[in-house]
N, C-alpha and C positions, 0 to 999 in steps of 0.2 A: 657371637652377634657381632663383635668388634669385627672380625674377620670379614664378615658378609658386607659389612658397612665400608670398610676399606677397599674391598673389591669393587662395590658400587661407585664409589668415589673416583677410584682408578678408572673404571670404565666412563664415567662422565667427562673426566678430565680428556680422556683420549678422544673422545667424541668431538669434544669442543676445541680441539687443536685447529688452527687455521692461519693461513698466510696468504694476505692480499696484496698483490703487486699491481701497480697500474700507473700509466703514463699520463702527466699532466698535459695541459694545453701547451705550458711552455717548454714540454720536452724533460721536464725533470721527472724523476720516477719516485712514487710514493710506496713504502713498504710499511705494513701494518701486520702484526701477526700475534698470535697467543700459543704458548709453547708449553709443553709439560714440563713441569720444574726441573728434571734430568736433562732434557733437552735444550731447556732455557739456560740452565748451568753450564753446558757444554758449550752453548753458542756465546755466552758472556765469557767463558773462559778463551774461546778462539779468538773473540774481538780484542781481549785485553792483550794476548799474545799479538796479534797483529799491531795493535797500538803500539807495543813495546818494539817490535821490529822496525815500525816507520819512525818511530822517535831515535832508536839507535842509527838509522840510516840518516836522518836529518842531522844528527849530532856530528856524525864522521864526516859528513859533507860539509857541515858549517866549521868543523876543526882543520879541514883541508884548505877552505877559503879564507879562513880567519875571521871572517865576517857572521856573526851570530846575526839572523833577523829579529828584528823587535815584534814582528807581528807572529804570535803563537795562535794556532788554530783553537778554536773553541773545543769544549768537550765532545759536542755534537757533531763538528766536523771531523774531529779525530775519529768518532765511531764510524762516520761515514766512509772515510777513507780506509779503516780497517776493513768494513764488510767488503769495500772494492778490493781490498788484498787477498781476503778470505776466498772471493769469487774467483779472482785471476789464479790463484794458488790451486784452486780445486780444479778449473779448466785447463792450467798448466800439466799439472801431475796426473789429470784423469781422476776419477771416481769409481772405486771398486767397493760395493755395498759390503762384500765379504771381509774387507780388509780392517780391522778394527781400529787401526792408527793408533794414537795414544790414548784412546778414549779408556782403557784399562791399563794401569800400571800395576806391575808386581815389584814390590822392593823386598829384597831378601838380606837379613844380616847374618853374617856367619862369621864366628872368631878364626882367627887365623890358626890356632891350634886345631882346629876341627878339620879345616882345609888341609893341614901338613899331615896329620895323622887320621887315616880312614879308619881305623878302629877306635877313634875317641868316643867317649859318651856323646849324645848327641848328633852322631853322624847319621844323617838320612839319606845321602844320594844313592842311588841304586847302584850295587857293587857291580852288576853286569854290565853296565856302561860305562866304561871309565872316563868317556868325554862329557858324562852327564854334570861334573863340577865345572867345566868349562862354559856349559850353558848357561848354567846357574850363577856362575861368576860375571858373566856378560850382562846378564839381566840386573845385577846389583851393582 
């Protein structure tokens, strides 16, 4: 019964997703949305990454000039700037719905002896593909 309730809740959440974007009389654009938890988490992670990139960029500019601005943007302003960076990046790099980007990340931990000795216990790399360990190593 819990499984049916979970499916119904997921279906309801999916049906209630929305994003409204409209232009105000003064030219400013208002954005309001409701996202599924997974999409919302992805969105918030993208904004945080963009805010950090903008912060690092401003910090390096300030270090080069030697003058740190006393005016720090509010969190709402930082979020708006971050959203602009996310949009610019998407337009600059193009959007491929088939490309997962960094949505899914695989972390593989392998002991050095396992890599050194292919016959060591726990060695799970395919023996028919000698380059498989390189691919796994690149991922980790």
